[in-house]
RODO-2510 file (C-alpha; in nm, 4 decimals, decimal comma):
residues 106
     n   res          X          Y          Z
     1     m    -0,2718    -1,0432    -1,4360
     2     d    -0,0862    -0,7193    -1,3689
     3     s     0,2395    -0,6275    -1,5327
     4     l     0,5475    -0,4538    -1,4024
     5     r     0,7410    -0,2728    -1,6748
     6     g     0,5905    -0,4997    -1,9368
     7     v     0,6790    -0,8177    -1,7482
     8     p     0,3812    -1,0266    -1,6356
     9     y     0,3538    -1,0321    -1,2579
    10     v     0,1329    -1,2541    -1,0483
    11     a     0,1249    -1,1742    -0,6767
    12     p     0,1046    -1,4630    -0,4317
    13     s    -0,2581    -1,5315    -0,3442
    14     d    -0,2351    -1,4050     0,0139
    15     v    -0,0682    -1,0812    -0,0995
    16     k    -0,3271    -1,0379    -0,3706
    17     a    -0,6114    -1,0941    -0,1241
    18     s    -0,4610    -0,8403     0,1197
    19     l    -0,4214    -0,5803    -0,1550
    20     e    -0,7786    -0,6370    -0,2706
    21     m    -0,9071    -0,5894     0,0844
    22     f    -0,6913    -0,2775     0,1284
    23     g    -0,8236    -0,1373    -0,1987
    24     e    -1,1805    -0,2034    -0,0906
    25     h    -1,1155    -0,0301     0,2416
    26     l    -0,9783     0,2717     0,0547
    27     r    -1,2872     0,2772    -0,1664
    28     e    -1,5207     0,2544     0,1316
    29     a    -1,3309     0,5336     0,3105
    30     r    -1,3567     0,7521    -0,0002
    31     l    -1,7297     0,6882    -0,0276
    32     r    -1,7843     0,7609     0,3430
    33     r    -1,6358     1,1024     0,2726
    34     n    -1,8624     1,1482    -0,0307
    35     m    -1,5608     1,1813    -0,2587
    36     t    -1,5777     1,0841    -0,6226
    37     v    -1,2935     0,9024    -0,7978
    38     e    -1,2286     1,2246    -0,9879
    39     q    -1,2038     1,4273    -0,6659
    40     m    -0,9637     1,1725    -0,5182
    41     a    -0,7525     1,1728    -0,8331
    42     k    -0,7311     1,5508    -0,8280
    43     a    -0,6428     1,5604    -0,4560
    44     v    -0,3610     1,3110    -0,5025
    45     g    -0,2447     1,4210    -0,8457
    46     l    -0,3143     1,0894    -1,0148
    47     t    -0,5436     0,9698    -1,2910
    48     r    -0,8897     0,8260    -1,2295
    49     k    -0,7624     0,4992    -1,3746
    50     t    -0,4849     0,4787    -1,1136
    51     i    -0,7342     0,5438    -0,8328
    52     s    -0,9666     0,2756    -0,9711
    53     e    -0,6794     0,0279    -1,0025
    54     a    -0,5702     0,0981    -0,6436
    55     e    -0,9249     0,0440    -0,5223
    56     k    -0,9210    -0,2938    -0,6986
    57     g    -0,5991    -0,3805    -0,5160
    58     s    -0,3767    -0,3969    -0,8219
    59     a    -0,0281    -0,5205    -0,7328
    60     s     0,1223    -0,3078    -1,0095
    61     t    -0,0097     0,0188    -0,8645
    62     r     0,2738     0,2284    -0,7218
    63     v     0,2920     0,2352    -0,3425
    64     g     0,2951     0,6156    -0,3698
    65     a    -0,0588     0,6016    -0,5052
    66     y    -0,1777     0,4086    -0,2008
    67     v     0,0083     0,6439     0,0347
    68     g    -0,1343     0,9491    -0,1394
    69     m    -0,4853     0,8115    -0,1106
    70     l    -0,4397     0,7491     0,2624
    71     w    -0,3179     1,1089     0,3001
    72     a    -0,6130     1,2488     0,1019
    73     l    -0,8496     1,0519     0,3246
    74     g    -0,6856     1,1856     0,6407
    75     l    -0,5524     0,8407     0,7267
    76     g    -0,1843     0,8995     0,6532
    77     d    -0,0858     0,8856     1,0191
    78     q    -0,1668     0,5139     1,0237
    79     l     0,0990     0,4425     0,7630
    80     a     0,3902     0,4953     1,0007
    81     e     0,2615     0,2162     1,2250
    82     l     0,2600    -0,0562     0,9591
    83     a     0,6065    -0,1983     1,0258
    84     a     0,6832    -0,0361     1,3604
    85     a     0,9136    -0,2457     1,5786
    86     e     0,6766    -0,2319     1,8753
    87     r     0,4083    -0,4003     1,6633
    88     d     0,6431    -0,6637     1,5227
    89     d     0,6582    -0,9935     1,7081
    90     e     0,9930    -1,0870     1,5498
    91     e     1,3098    -1,0382     1,7494
    92     f     1,6376    -0,9365     1,5924
    93     a     1,8090    -1,2520     1,4722
    94     g     2,1779    -1,3281     1,5181
    95     d     2,4467    -1,0969     1,6518
    96     g     2,3142    -1,1356     2,0050
    97     g     2,0052    -0,9297     1,9294
    98     r     2,1953    -0,6239     1,8066
    99     k     2,0369    -0,4214     1,5292
   100     r     2,2127    -0,4238     1,1950
   101     a     2,2518    -0,0908     1,0195
   102     r     2,1826    -0,2603     0,6867
   103     p     2,1496    -0,6134     0,5578
   104     r     2,4632    -0,8026     0,4706
   105     f     2,4711    -0,9563     0,1238
   106     l     2,6961    -1,2492     0,0474
***
C-alpha cells in the first residue's frame, strides 16, 4: 500500500494495473537505452528510490517524476497526446455541445 502525505492510499485495481504496466514500459525503455537507474535519476534530478518506485508503478510517485522520465528517454512528445480531444471518444455534454471554460461546482 502506498501513502499520500501519511494517509494510506489504495488505487483502484485497474488504475494500479495501468501504472504498473506504465512503470514496466519506462523500465524497459531505460534498459533499451543502456541507462542505469542512477543515470536516469541524475538526468531527471530525482533519487534512485523515486526512479525505482516509478518503475514499479507506485501510485504515490509524483506525476512530475513520470514526466521527467519520459523526457529523459526522449519520449516526452507522447505526453501531450494522452488526453487530446481528437483522441477522446467523449463528446461535450450539456450546453448544446459548447465547451465550458471551467467546471461548475454546486
